[in-house]
VOSE-794287 format. One record per residue (C-alpha): residue number from 1; residue in three letters; x, y, z. Coordinates in pm, whole numbers, plus 32768, in hexadecimal, padded with zeros to 4 digits. Example, Ala and Ser with C-alpha at 12.3 -4.5 7.8 and 13.67 -1.06 7.14 Angstrom:
# VOSE-794287
<seba resi="1" resn="ala" c1="84CE" c2="7E3E" c3="830C"/>
<seba resi="2" resn="ser" c1="8557" c2="7F96" c3="82CA"/>
***
This chain:
# VOSE-794287
<seba resi="1" resn="met" c1="3612" c2="3070" c3="20A6"/>
<seba resi="2" resn="lys" c1="34BC" c2="30B2" c3="2011"/>
<seba resi="3" resn="gln" c1="340D" c2="2F64" c3="1FDF"/>
<seba resi="4" resn="asn" c1="338C" c2="2F6D" c3="1E7C"/>
<seba resi="5" resn="arg" c1="32CC" c2="2E26" c3="1E7A"/>
<seba resi="6" resn="ala" c1="316B" c2="2D9F" c3="1E89"/>
<seba resi="7" resn="ile" c1="310C" c2="2D1C" c3="1FE1"/>
<seba resi="8" resn="his" c1="3029" c2="2BEE" c3="1FD2"/>
<seba resi="9" resn="pro" c1="2F12" c2="2BE4" c3="20D9"/>
<seba resi="10" resn="gly" c1="2FA2" c2="2A97" c3="2149"/>
<seba resi="11" resn="glu" c1="30BE" c2="2B58" c3="21F0"/>
<seba resi="12" resn="phe" c1="2FC2" c2="2C18" c3="22C2"/>
<seba resi="13" resn="leu" c1="2F0F" c2="2AD5" c3="2318"/>
<seba resi="14" resn="leu" c1="3056" c2="2A3B" c3="238A"/>
<seba resi="15" resn="asp" c1="3091" c2="2B66" c3="2470"/>
<seba resi="16" resn="asp" c1="2F34" c2="2B3B" c3="2500"/>
<seba resi="17" resn="leu" c1="2F6D" c2="29C9" c3="2542"/>
<seba resi="18" resn="glu" c1="30B0" c2="2A15" c3="25FB"/>
<seba resi="19" resn="glu" c1="3005" c2="2B1F" c3="26CD"/>
<seba resi="20" resn="leu" c1="2EE1" c2="2A37" c3="271D"/>
<seba resi="21" resn="glu" c1="2FD0" c2="2912" c3="2756"/>
<seba resi="22" resn="leu" c1="2F0D" c2="283F" c3="2660"/>
<seba resi="23" resn="thr" c1="2F9E" c2="2736" c3="257A"/>
<seba resi="24" resn="cys" c1="2F35" c2="2709" c3="2413"/>
<seba resi="25" resn="asp" c1="2E8B" c2="25C2" c3="246D"/>
<seba resi="26" resn="glu" c1="2DCA" c2="2664" c3="258B"/>
<seba resi="27" resn="leu" c1="2D51" c2="277C" c3="24A9"/>
<seba resi="28" resn="ala" c1="2CE9" c2="2682" c3="239F"/>
<seba resi="29" resn="glu" c1="2C23" c2="25BD" c3="24A2"/>
<seba resi="30" resn="arg" c1="2B6D" c2="26FA" c3="2514"/>
<seba resi="31" resn="met" c1="2B18" c2="274B" c3="23AA"/>
<seba resi="32" resn="gly" c1="2AB6" c2="25EA" c3="234A"/>
<seba resi="33" resn="arg" c1="2BB2" c2="25EA" c3="222F"/>
<seba resi="34" resn="pro" c1="2CDB" c2="2507" c3="21DA"/>
<seba resi="35" resn="pro" c1="2E28" c2="2589" c3="2260"/>
<seba resi="36" resn="thr" c1="2EBD" c2="2586" c3="2101"/>
<seba resi="37" resn="ser" c1="2DCA" c2="2697" c3="2093"/>
<seba resi="38" resn="ile" c1="2E43" c2="2779" c3="21AC"/>
<seba resi="39" resn="glu" c1="2FAF" c2="2725" c3="2169"/>
<seba resi="40" resn="arg" c1="2F86" c2="2795" c3="2000"/>
<seba resi="41" resn="val" c1="2F07" c2="28E9" c3="2073"/>
<seba resi="42" resn="leu" c1="3021" c2="290D" c3="2171"/>
<seba resi="43" resn="lys" c1="3120" c2="28C3" c3="205F"/>
<seba resi="44" resn="gly" c1="3080" c2="29BE" c3="1F72"/>
<seba resi="45" resn="arg" c1="3009" c2="28B0" c3="1E82"/>
<seba resi="46" resn="ala" c1="2E93" c2="28DD" c3="1EAA"/>
<seba resi="47" resn="arg" c1="2DA5" c2="2A04" c3="1EAA"/>
<seba resi="48" resn="ile" c1="2CC3" c2="2A7C" c3="1FC0"/>
<seba resi="49" resn="thr" c1="2B69" c2="2A3B" c3="1F2E"/>
<seba resi="50" resn="arg" c1="2A21" c2="2ABC" c3="1FC0"/>
<seba resi="51" resn="pro" c1="29CA" c2="296A" c3="2060"/>
<seba resi="52" resn="leu" c1="2B28" c2="294F" c3="20F1"/>
<seba resi="53" resn="ala" c1="2B16" c2="2AB4" c3="2175"/>
<seba resi="54" resn="arg" c1="29CA" c2="2A67" c3="2223"/>
<seba resi="55" resn="asp" c1="2A5E" c2="292A" c3="22BC"/>
<seba resi="56" resn="leu" c1="2B88" c2="29F1" c3="233B"/>
<seba resi="57" resn="glu" c1="2A9F" c2="2AF1" c3="23D6"/>
<seba resi="58" resn="arg" c1="29EA" c2="29DE" c3="2497"/>
<seba resi="59" resn="ala" c1="2B31" c2="2935" c3="24FE"/>
<seba resi="60" resn="ile" c1="2C09" c2="2A5A" c3="2570"/>
<seba resi="61" resn="ala" c1="2B16" c2="2B82" c3="2574"/>
<seba resi="62" resn="thr" c1="2BCA" c2="2C52" c3="246C"/>
<seba resi="63" resn="pro" c1="2AB3" c2="2CE3" c3="238C"/>
<seba resi="64" resn="ala" c1="2A90" c2="2C42" c3="2237"/>
<seba resi="65" resn="lys" c1="2A9D" c2="2D97" c3="218D"/>
<seba resi="66" resn="ile" c1="2C01" c2="2DCA" c3="2211"/>
<seba resi="67" resn="trp" c1="2C79" c2="2C84" c3="2175"/>
<seba resi="68" resn="leu" c1="2BD4" c2="2CDA" c3="202B"/>
<seba resi="69" resn="lys" c1="2C6E" c2="2E35" c3="2032"/>
<seba resi="70" resn="leu" c1="2DC7" c2="2D9E" c3="206E"/>
<seba resi="71" resn="gln" c1="2D93" c2="2CB2" c3="1F49"/>
<seba resi="72" resn="ala" c1="2D27" c2="2DD3" c3="1E68"/>
<seba resi="73" resn="ser" c1="2E57" c2="2EA2" c3="1ECE"/>
<seba resi="74" resn="tyr" c1="2F37" c2="2D7B" c3="1E81"/>
<seba resi="75" resn="asp" c1="2E9A" c2="2D46" c3="1D2A"/>
<seba resi="76" resn="glu" c1="2EC3" c2="2EB9" c3="1CD8"/>
<seba resi="77" resn="ala" c1="302E" c2="2EB1" c3="1D41"/>
<seba resi="78" resn="ile" c1="3073" c2="2D82" c3="1C66"/>
<seba resi="79" resn="asp" c1="2FD2" c2="2E30" c3="1B3B"/>
<seba resi="80" resn="arg" c1="3099" c2="2F6E" c3="1B7A"/>
<seba resi="81" resn="leu" c1="31E3" c2="2EBC" c3="1BA6"/>
<seba resi="82" resn="ser" c1="31AB" c2="2DE4" c3="1A72"/>
<seba resi="83" resn="thr" c1="31B4" c2="2F1B" c3="1997"/>
<seba resi="84" resn="asp" c1="32D9" c2="2FBF" c3="1A4C"/>
<seba resi="85" resn="pro" c1="3405" c2="2FCD" c3="195C"/>
<seba resi="86" resn="leu" c1="34FD" c2="2F88" c3="1A76"/>
<seba resi="87" resn="val" c1="3438" c2="2E58" c3="1AE4"/>
<seba resi="88" resn="arg" c1="343A" c2="2DD9" c3="1980"/>
<seba resi="89" resn="glu" c1="35B4" c2="2E02" c3="1973"/>
<seba resi="90" resn="asp" c1="35D3" c2="2D4A" c3="1ABD"/>
<seba resi="91" resn="leu" c1="34F3" c2="2C33" c3="1A3F"/>
<seba resi="92" resn="ala" c1="35ED" c2="2BF5" c3="1929"/>
<seba resi="93" resn="leu" c1="36F6" c2="2BAA" c3="1A32"/>
<seba resi="94" resn="leu" c1="3638" c2="2A93" c3="1AE1"/>
<seba resi="95" resn="asp" c1="36D9" c2="2984" c3="1A0C"/>
<seba resi="96" resn="glu" c1="3832" c2="29F3" c3="1A89"/>
<seba resi="97" resn="ile" c1="37D3" c2="29EE" c3="1BF9"/>
<seba resi="98" resn="pro" c1="37C1" c2="289F" c3="1CB2"/>
<seba resi="99" resn="trp" c1="368C" c2="2911" c3="1D6F"/>
<seba resi="100" resn="arg" c1="3616" c2="27AC" c3="1DA3"/>
<seba resi="101" resn="glu" c1="3748" c2="2774" c3="1E7D"/>
<seba resi="102" resn="phe" c1="36F7" c2="28B0" c3="1F42"/>
<seba resi="103" resn="arg" c1="3595" c2="282F" c3="1F75"/>
<seba resi="104" resn="lys" c1="3615" c2="26E1" c3="1FF7"/>
<seba resi="105" resn="ala" c1="36F8" c2="2799" c3="20E9"/>
<seba resi="106" resn="gly" c1="35D4" c2="286A" c3="2167"/>
<seba resi="107" resn="trp" c1="366D" c2="29B1" c3="20F0"/>
<seba resi="108" resn="ile" c1="353C" c2="2A08" c3="201D"/>
<seba resi="109" resn="arg" c1="33CF" c2="29A0" c3="2022"/>
<seba resi="110" resn="asp" c1="333F" c2="28C1" c3="1F16"/>
<seba resi="111" resn="pro" c1="325E" c2="29BA" c3="1E62"/>
<seba resi="112" resn="gly" c1="3167" c2="2960" c3="1D56"/>
<seba resi="113" resn="thr" c1="31D4" c2="2A53" c3="1C45"/>
<seba resi="114" resn="asp" c1="331A" c2="2AC4" c3="1BAA"/>
<seba resi="115" resn="val" c1="32C4" c2="2C2D" c3="1BFD"/>
<seba resi="116" resn="glu" c1="32B1" c2="2BD0" c3="1D6D"/>
<seba resi="117" resn="arg" c1="33F3" c2="2B0D" c3="1D48"/>
<seba resi="118" resn="val" c1="34A1" c2="2C48" c3="1CCE"/>
<seba resi="119" resn="gly" c1="341D" c2="2CFA" c3="1E02"/>
<seba resi="120" resn="glu" c1="349F" c2="2BE9" c3="1EE7"/>
<seba resi="121" resn="leu" c1="35F7" c2="2BF9" c3="1E45"/>
<seba resi="122" resn="arg" c1="3604" c2="2D74" c3="1E59"/>
<seba resi="123" resn="thr" c1="35B9" c2="2D59" c3="1FCC"/>
<seba resi="124" resn="leu" c1="36C0" c2="2C48" c3="1FFD"/>
<seba resi="125" resn="tyr" c1="37CD" c2="2D15" c3="1F4E"/>
<seba resi="126" resn="asp" c1="3752" c2="2E5C" c3="1FE9"/>
<seba resi="127" resn="val" c1="3746" c2="2F0F" c3="1E99"/>
<seba resi="128" resn="glu" c1="3642" c2="2FDC" c3="1DE1"/>
<seba resi="129" resn="thr" c1="367F" c2="2F18" c3="1CA2"/>
<seba resi="130" resn="leu" c1="3742" c2="2DDE" c3="1C4D"/>
<seba resi="131" resn="cys" c1="37C4" c2="2E83" c3="1B0F"/>
<seba resi="132" resn="gly" c1="38A9" c2="2F6B" c3="1BD0"/>
<seba resi="133" resn="ile" c1="392C" c2="2E6D" c3="1CC5"/>
<seba resi="134" resn="glu" c1="3A90" c2="2E74" c3="1C3E"/>
<seba resi="135" resn="asn" c1="3A9F" c2="2FE5" c3="1C9E"/>
<seba resi="136" resn="ser" c1="3A16" c2="2FA4" c3="1DFA"/>
<seba resi="137" resn="gln" c1="3AB2" c2="2F27" c3="1F3C"/>
<seba resi="138" resn="his" c1="3AD1" c2="2DD5" c3="1E8E"/>
<seba resi="139" resn="ala" c1="3BC1" c2="2E57" c3="1D85"/>
<seba resi="140" resn="ala" c1="3CF1" c2="2DBB" c3="1E2D"/>
<seba resi="141" resn="ala" c1="3C4C" c2="2C64" c3="1E49"/>
<seba resi="142" resn="phe" c1="3BEF" c2="2C73" c3="1CD8"/>
<seba resi="143" resn="arg" c1="3D49" c2="2CE7" c3="1C6E"/>
<seba resi="144" resn="ile" c1="3E01" c2="2BDC" c3="1D36"/>
<seba resi="145" resn="ser" c1="3D20" c2="2ABA" c3="1CD0"/>
<seba resi="146" resn="lys" c1="3D18" c2="2B11" c3="1B5E"/>
<seba resi="147" resn="gly" c1="3DFC" c2="2A29" c3="1A9F"/>
<seba resi="148" resn="thr" c1="3DD2" c2="290C" c3="1B99"/>
<seba resi="149" resn="asp" c1="3CF6" c2="27D7" c3="1B8A"/>
<seba resi="150" resn="phe" c1="3C0E" c2="2874" c3="1C8B"/>
<seba resi="151" resn="asn" c1="3AD6" c2="2942" c3="1C52"/>
<seba resi="152" resn="ala" c1="3B06" c2="2AB2" c3="1CAA"/>
<seba resi="153" resn="trp" c1="3998" c2="2AD3" c3="1D0E"/>
<seba resi="154" resn="ala" c1="39BE" c2="29B0" c3="1E00"/>
<seba resi="155" resn="val" c1="3AFB" c2="2A40" c3="1E95"/>
<seba resi="156" resn="ala" c1="3A57" c2="2B94" c3="1EC9"/>
<seba resi="157" resn="ala" c1="391F" c2="2AF5" c3="1F60"/>
<seba resi="158" resn="trp" c1="39F0" c2="2A28" c3="2055"/>
<seba resi="159" resn="val" c1="3AA2" c2="2B63" c3="20C9"/>
<seba resi="160" resn="gln" c1="395F" c2="2C2A" c3="20E5"/>
<seba resi="161" resn="glu" c1="38B6" c2="2B1A" c3="21AF"/>
<seba resi="162" resn="gly" c1="39D1" c2="2B44" c3="22A9"/>
<seba resi="163" resn="val" c1="3994" c2="2CBA" c3="22AE"/>
<seba resi="164" resn="trp" c1="3824" c2="2C85" c3="2303"/>
<seba resi="165" resn="gln" c1="3883" c2="2B85" c3="240B"/>
<seba resi="166" resn="thr" c1="397B" c2="2C73" c3="24AC"/>
<seba resi="167" resn="leu" c1="3883" c2="2D93" c3="24AD"/>
<seba resi="168" resn="asp" c1="377F" c2="2CB4" c3="2550"/>
<seba resi="169" resn="arg" c1="3876" c2="2C53" c3="265E"/>
<seba resi="170" resn="gln" c1="38DB" c2="2DB9" c3="269E"/>
<seba resi="171" resn="lys" c1="376E" c2="2E11" c3="26D5"/>
<seba resi="172" resn="ser" c1="3751" c2="2CFC" c3="27D6"/>
<seba resi="173" resn="ser" c1="37D0" c2="2CF7" c3="293A"/>
<seba resi="174" resn="glu" c1="38E5" c2="2C0A" c3="28CB"/>
<seba resi="175" resn="tyr" c1="39AC" c2="2D2A" c3="2835"/>
<seba resi="176" resn="asp" c1="3926" c2="2E3E" c3="2915"/>
<seba resi="177" resn="gly" c1="3A31" c2="2F49" c3="292C"/>
<seba resi="178" resn="phe" c1="3B09" c2="2E99" c3="2828"/>
<seba resi="179" resn="pro" c1="3C69" c2="2F2B" c3="2857"/>
<seba resi="180" resn="ser" c1="3D46" c2="2FC3" c3="274D"/>
<seba resi="181" resn="phe" c1="3E59" c2="2EF1" c3="26B5"/>
<seba resi="182" resn="asp" c1="3F89" c2="2EDA" c3="2795"/>
<seba resi="183" resn="arg" c1="40AC" c2="2E57" c3="26C3"/>
<seba resi="184" resn="glu" c1="4198" c2="2E30" c3="27EC"/>
<seba resi="185" resn="arg" c1="409B" c2="2D6C" c3="28B8"/>
<seba resi="186" resn="phe" c1="404F" c2="2C8A" c3="278F"/>
<seba resi="187" resn="ala" c1="41C3" c2="2C43" c3="2761"/>
<seba resi="188" resn="glu" c1="41D8" c2="2BDF" c3="28CF"/>
<seba resi="189" resn="arg" c1="40B9" c2="2AE9" c3="28A1"/>
<seba resi="190" resn="ile" c1="414D" c2="2A37" c3="2774"/>
<seba resi="191" resn="pro" c1="41F8" c2="292A" c3="284B"/>
<seba resi="192" resn="leu" c1="40AE" c2="28E4" c3="28FE"/>
<seba resi="193" resn="leu" c1="3FFA" c2="28CA" c3="27B1"/>
<seba resi="194" resn="arg" c1="4108" c2="27E0" c3="2731"/>
<seba resi="195" resn="ser" c1="40D8" c2="26FA" c3="285D"/>
<seba resi="196" resn="leu" c1="3F6D" c2="26C9" c3="27F3"/>
<seba resi="197" resn="thr" c1="3FE2" c2="25EC" c3="26D3"/>
<seba resi="198" resn="leu" c1="3FF7" c2="24DA" c3="27DC"/>
<seba resi="199" resn="arg" c1="3E8D" c2="24FF" c3="2848"/>
<seba resi="200" resn="glu" c1="3D5E" c2="245B" c3="27AF"/>
<seba resi="201" resn="arg" c1="3C74" c2="2565" c3="283C"/>
<seba resi="202" resn="phe" c1="3D2E" c2="26A4" c3="27E7"/>
<seba resi="203" resn="trp" c1="3C34" c2="2792" c3="2746"/>
<seba resi="204" resn="pro" c1="3B9F" c2="2845" c3="2877"/>
<seba resi="205" resn="arg" c1="3CF9" c2="288D" c3="2908"/>
<seba resi="206" resn="met" c1="3D80" c2="28EF" c3="27B3"/>
<seba resi="207" resn="arg" c1="3C67" c2="29E7" c3="277F"/>
<seba resi="208" resn="asp" c1="3C94" c2="2A78" c3="28DE"/>
<seba resi="209" resn="leu" c1="3E09" c2="2AAD" c3="28AE"/>
<seba resi="210" resn="cys" c1="3DC9" c2="2B64" c3="2768"/>
<seba resi="211" resn="ala" c1="3CB1" c2="2C36" c3="27FE"/>
<seba resi="212" resn="glu" c1="3D98" c2="2CA1" c3="291A"/>
<seba resi="213" resn="ser" c1="3E79" c2="2D35" c3="280D"/>
<seba resi="214" resn="gly" c1="3D5B" c2="2DE2" c3="2757"/>
<seba resi="215" resn="ile" c1="3D36" c2="2CE0" c3="263F"/>
<seba resi="216" resn="ala" c1="3BEC" c2="2C4A" c3="25D2"/>
<seba resi="217" resn="leu" c1="3C2D" c2="2ADC" c3="2583"/>
<seba resi="218" resn="glu" c1="3B21" c2="2A41" c3="24A6"/>
<seba resi="219" resn="phe" c1="3AE5" c2="28EC" c3="2414"/>
<seba resi="220" resn="val" c1="3A13" c2="28DE" c3="22D7"/>
<seba resi="221" resn="pro" c1="39E0" c2="278D" c3="222E"/>
<seba resi="222" resn="asn" c1="3A54" c2="278B" c3="20C8"/>
<seba resi="223" resn="val" c1="396F" c2="2765" c3="1F9F"/>
<seba resi="224" resn="lys" c1="39BB" c2="26B8" c3="1E5A"/>
<seba resi="225" resn="lys" c1="3A99" c2="2782" c3="1D6E"/>
<seba resi="226" resn="ser" c1="3B12" c2="287C" c3="1E73"/>
<seba resi="227" resn="gly" c1="3C56" c2="27C8" c3="1ECF"/>
<seba resi="228" resn="ala" c1="3CB0" c2="28B6" c3="1FE9"/>
<seba resi="229" resn="asn" c1="3D77" c2="283E" c3="2114"/>
<seba resi="230" resn="gly" c1="3D80" c2="298E" c3="21C4"/>
<seba resi="231" resn="val" c1="3D70" c2="2B06" c3="21A2"/>
<seba resi="232" resn="thr" c1="3DD8" c2="2C39" c3="2267"/>
<seba resi="233" resn="tyr" c1="3D1C" c2="2D81" c3="2245"/>
<seba resi="234" resn="trp" c1="3CBE" c2="2EB3" c3="2311"/>
<seba resi="235" resn="ile" c1="3B4C" c2="2ED6" c3="235C"/>
<seba resi="236" resn="ala" c1="3B83" c2="3030" c3="23F1"/>
<seba resi="237" resn="pro" c1="3CB1" c2="310C" c3="2441"/>
<seba resi="238" resn="asn" c1="3D91" c2="3049" c3="252F"/>
<seba resi="239" resn="ser" c1="3C9F" c2="2F1F" c3="2533"/>
<seba resi="240" resn="pro" c1="3D31" c2="2DF7" c3="2473"/>
<seba resi="241" resn="val" c1="3C8B" c2="2CAC" c3="2424"/>
<seba resi="242" resn="ile" c1="3D33" c2="2B5C" c3="23EC"/>
<seba resi="243" resn="gln" c1="3C3D" c2="2A7A" c3="2337"/>
<seba resi="244" resn="leu" c1="3C83" c2="2907" c3="230C"/>
<seba resi="245" resn="ser" c1="3BE6" c2="27DC" c3="225F"/>
<seba resi="246" resn="leu" c1="3C24" c2="2669" c3="2240"/>
<seba resi="247" resn="phe" c1="3C61" c2="2652" c3="20CD"/>
<seba resi="248" resn="arg" c1="3D58" c2="2533" c3="20F4"/>
<seba resi="249" resn="lys" c1="3CDE" c2="24C5" c3="224E"/>
<seba resi="250" resn="arg" c1="3E3C" c2="2464" c3="22C2"/>
<seba resi="251" resn="ala" c1="3E9A" c2="24FD" c3="2412"/>
<seba resi="252" resn="asp" c1="3FFE" c2="2551" c3="23A5"/>
<seba resi="253" resn="ile" c1="3F7B" c2="261A" c3="227B"/>
<seba resi="254" resn="phe" c1="3E84" c2="26CC" c3="235F"/>
<seba resi="255" resn="trp" c1="3F96" c2="272E" c3="2455"/>
<seba resi="256" resn="phe" c1="4086" c2="279B" c3="2344"/>
<seba resi="257" resn="thr" c1="3F71" c2="2874" c3="22B2"/>
<seba resi="258" resn="phe" c1="3F26" c2="2912" c3="2402"/>
<seba resi="259" resn="phe" c1="408F" c2="296E" c3="2445"/>
<seba resi="260" resn="his" c1="40B4" c2="29E6" c3="22DE"/>
<seba resi="261" resn="glu" c1="3F95" c2="2AD9" c3="2318"/>
<seba resi="262" resn="ala" c1="4024" c2="2B33" c3="246F"/>
<seba resi="263" resn="gly" c1="4169" c2="2B85" c3="23BE"/>
<seba resi="264" resn="his" c1="40B8" c2="2C84" c3="22E5"/>
<seba resi="265" resn="leu" c1="4033" c2="2D38" c3="2419"/>
<seba resi="266" resn="leu" c1="4185" c2="2D3B" c3="24C5"/>
<seba resi="267" resn="leu" c1="425E" c2="2D8B" c3="2398"/>
<seba resi="268" resn="his" c1="418E" c2="2E63" c3="22B1"/>
<seba resi="269" resn="glu" c1="40CE" c2="2FA8" c3="22B2"/>
<seba resi="270" resn="ala" c1="3F64" c2="2FCC" c3="2316"/>
<seba resi="271" resn="asp" c1="3E49" c2="2FD9" c3="2215"/>
<seba resi="272" resn="asp" c1="3EEB" c2="2EDC" c3="212B"/>
<seba resi="273" resn="phe" c1="3E1F" c2="2DB7" c3="20A9"/>
<seba resi="274" resn="phe" c1="3EC8" c2="2C62" c3="209D"/>
<seba resi="275" resn="ile" c1="3E19" c2="2B26" c3="2028"/>
<seba resi="276" resn="asn" c1="3EB3" c2="29CD" c3="2029"/>
<seba resi="277" resn="leu" c1="3E2E" c2="2902" c3="1F05"/>
<seba resi="278" resn="asp" c1="3E7F" c2="2790" c3="1F0D"/>
<seba resi="279" resn="glu" c1="3FA6" c2="2724" c3="1E37"/>
<seba resi="280" resn="lys" c1="3FD7" c2="2880" c3="1DA6"/>
<seba resi="281" resn="lys" c1="4147" c2="28BB" c3="1D66"/>
<seba resi="282" resn="arg" c1="41D4" c2="29D2" c3="1E3D"/>
<seba resi="283" resn="thr" c1="427C" c2="2AED" c3="1D82"/>
<seba resi="284" resn="asp" c1="422A" c2="2C1F" c3="1E54"/>
<seba resi="285" resn="glu" c1="4341" c2="2C6B" c3="1F4E"/>
<seba resi="286" resn="lys" c1="424B" c2="2CA9" c3="206A"/>
<seba resi="287" resn="glu" c1="41AF" c2="2B54" c3="2032"/>
<seba resi="288" resn="leu" c1="4309" c2="2AB2" c3="2035"/>
<seba resi="289" resn="glu" c1="435A" c2="2B6C" c3="2179"/>
<seba resi="290" resn="ala" c1="4219" c2="2AEC" c3="2216"/>
<seba resi="291" resn="asp" c1="4271" c2="2989" c3="21A6"/>
<seba resi="292" resn="arg" c1="43C5" c2="29A4" c3="224B"/>
<seba resi="293" resn="phe" c1="432B" c2="2A2D" c3="2388"/>
<seba resi="294" resn="ala" c1="4235" c2="290A" c3="2399"/>
<seba resi="295" resn="ala" c1="433E" c2="2801" c3="2359"/>
<seba resi="296" resn="asp" c1="4437" c2="2896" c3="244F"/>
<seba resi="297" resn="thr" c1="432E" c2="28C9" c3="255A"/>
<seba resi="298" resn="leu" c1="42B5" c2="2763" c3="254D"/>
<seba resi="299" resn="ile" c1="4417" c2="26D3" c3="2548"/>
<seba resi="300" resn="ser" c1="4547" c2="27AE" c3="2589"/>
<seba resi="301" resn="pro" c1="463E" c2="27B8" c3="2465"/>
<seba resi="302" resn="ala" c1="475D" c2="272D" c3="2536"/>
<seba resi="303" resn="asp" c1="4691" c2="2606" c3="25B6"/>
<seba resi="304" resn="tyr" c1="4602" c2="25B7" c3="2460"/>
<seba resi="305" resn="gln" c1="474D" c2="25D0" c3="23A6"/>
<seba resi="306" resn="ser" c1="47F2" c2="24E3" c3="249C"/>
<seba resi="307" resn="phe" c1="46D5" c2="23E7" c3="2481"/>
<seba resi="308" resn="ala" c1="46BE" c2="23FE" c3="2304"/>
<seba resi="309" resn="ala" c1="4836" c2="23DB" c3="22DA"/>
<seba resi="310" resn="ala" c1="4834" c2="2295" c3="239F"/>
<seba resi="311" resn="gly" c1="4742" c2="2206" c3="229F"/>
<seba resi="312" resn="lys" c1="46A0" c2="2113" c3="2395"/>
<seba resi="313" resn="phe" c1="452A" c2="2128" c3="2360"/>
<seba resi="314" resn="ser" c1="44AC" c2="1FE8" c3="23FE"/>
<seba resi="315" resn="his" c1="4365" c2="1FE1" c3="24BC"/>
<seba resi="316" resn="his" c1="4414" c2="1FF1" c3="260D"/>
<seba resi="317" resn="ser" c1="4518" c2="20F4" c3="25AB"/>
<seba resi="318" resn="ile" c1="4407" c2="21E4" c3="2536"/>
<seba resi="319" resn="ile" c1="4344" c2="21B4" c3="267A"/>
<seba resi="320" resn="asp" c1="447C" c2="21E6" c3="274D"/>
<seba resi="321" resn="phe" c1="44DC" c2="2321" c3="2690"/>
<seba resi="322" resn="ala" c1="437B" c2="23AE" c3="26A6"/>
<seba resi="323" resn="gln" c1="4376" c2="2372" c3="281D"/>
<seba resi="324" resn="ser" c1="44C9" c2="2418" c3="2846"/>
<seba resi="325" resn="val" c1="4456" c2="2559" c3="2798"/>
<seba resi="326" resn="gly" c1="42F2" c2="2556" c3="2822"/>
<seba resi="327" resn="val" c1="421A" c2="2532" c3="26EC"/>
<seba resi="328" resn="his" c1="4134" c2="2424" c3="2668"/>
<seba resi="329" resn="pro" c1="41EB" c2="231D" c3="2593"/>
<seba resi="330" resn="gly" c1="4100" c2="236A" c3="2474"/>
<seba resi="331" resn="val" c1="419B" c2="24C6" c3="245B"/>
<seba resi="332" resn="val" c1="42F0" c2="2424" c3="2427"/>
<seba resi="333" resn="val" c1="4269" c2="2333" c3="231F"/>
<seba resi="334" resn="gly" c1="41BC" c2="244E" c3="2268"/>
<seba resi="335" resn="arg" c1="42FF" c2="2515" c3="225B"/>
<seba resi="336" resn="leu" c1="43C4" c2="23E9" c3="21D9"/>
<seba resi="337" resn="his" c1="42BD" c2="23A9" c3="20CE"/>
<seba resi="338" resn="his" c1="42BB" c2="2515" c3="2064"/>
<seba resi="339" resn="glu" c1="4434" c2="251B" c3="203C"/>
<seba resi="340" resn="asn" c1="4438" c2="23CB" c3="1F86"/>
<seba resi="341" resn="leu" c1="4511" c2="232A" c3="208E"/>
<seba resi="342" resn="leu" c1="440C" c2="221E" c3="20C5"/>
<seba resi="343" resn="arg" c1="4324" c2="2178" c3="1FCC"/>
<seba resi="344" resn="arg" c1="41C3" c2="2203" c3="1FDF"/>
<seba resi="345" resn="asp" c1="4135" c2="20AB" c3="202C"/>
<seba resi="346" resn="phe" c1="4226" c2="206C" c3="214F"/>
<seba resi="347" resn="arg" c1="41DB" c2="20A4" c3="22C2"/>
<seba resi="348" resn="asn" c1="407C" c2="2127" c3="2285"/>
<seba resi="349" resn="asp" c1="400E" c2="205C" c3="23B2"/>
<seba resi="350" resn="leu" c1="40B8" c2="2168" c3="2484"/>
<seba resi="351" resn="arg" c1="3FDF" c2="2279" c3="23EC"/>
<seba resi="352" resn="phe" c1="3E76" c2="22A8" c3="244E"/>
<seba resi="353" resn="ser" c1="3D4A" c2="2356" c3="23B9"/>
<seba resi="354" resn="leu" c1="3C71" c2="2462" c3="2453"/>
<seba resi="355" resn="thr" c1="3AF6" c2="2470" c3="2436"/>
<seba resi="356" resn="glu" c1="3A0C" c2="2598" c3="2423"/>
<seba resi="357" resn="ser" c1="3966" c2="2529" c3="2567"/>
<seba resi="358" resn="met" c1="3AA8" c2="2586" c3="261F"/>
<seba resi="359" resn="phe" c1="3A62" c2="26F5" c3="25D1"/>
<seba resi="360" resn="ser" c1="38FA" c2="2705" c3="2647"/>
<seba resi="361" resn="asp" c1="38AF" c2="2803" c3="2755"/>
***
């Protein structure tokens, strides 16, 4: 998309520091200035003044006139955008958007003006204007999250961050020659994926198994007010993405979400958009089908019905049953809780939580 935003000279300075392999502290020492003054420029919170431009010229050899020209161009862009009617309409939306959460997550910079903030958000959402976002690629996320306790802007941002992450991976050698989706191959790998519920370090293998079937598997940490456990979408024809979070942190919820999204890919048509918002009551038949697929994949209906009918849910009986069917005991406890066969405060010692560090590359 066309980037309609003011670019602060601090962004150019940051690029120069990376190219020169200089840290902010090292540059500050060369210039004889406190590191905080350089940090403010890098974050777009301070101007490039004539004295600062001269100090930069001495420190990294970029002429002072170039820095001053960049500052002037930035100032002109801010003035122009401030009078743009579409920018003014977008500015009115800032109170609805939890942009502070996006900043904490590192999805946007921390600009010094609201006009710049609009530019950052337009770039994040990949739209020309925030006003038309409900008619953009984010329309489905907005439609589904409206009427819930979650913020539609946060939901859409969480999805879009996954899109950017996937595109970055596909540009890298990691996804070089990324294959097209192979539904039959993915179905064959479901038992292998299910066996990963027993592993503590499962993510690299999980991602590889999905990639072999032409699926981009992404983990994007949640932000406040988004409430998304997972989503399935198509980033290109025949190129699906399963995107997961740790909204509830429990491993059994994570695995149910994954197989729910896997169910969409195996059962439903391409190009659909399915998002799994926490605690949202299922009414759509496709969502109910994906729920059944996830439940039956993790524990076969015959095995589960026999175990549930016996009504013996002691610590040892749950462990024994889980071992007999080859899943983690926490998956069994989660299922019993969900179906109200076991009090929510019982057997939680058999469940375990996942951490974001488990998904680091």
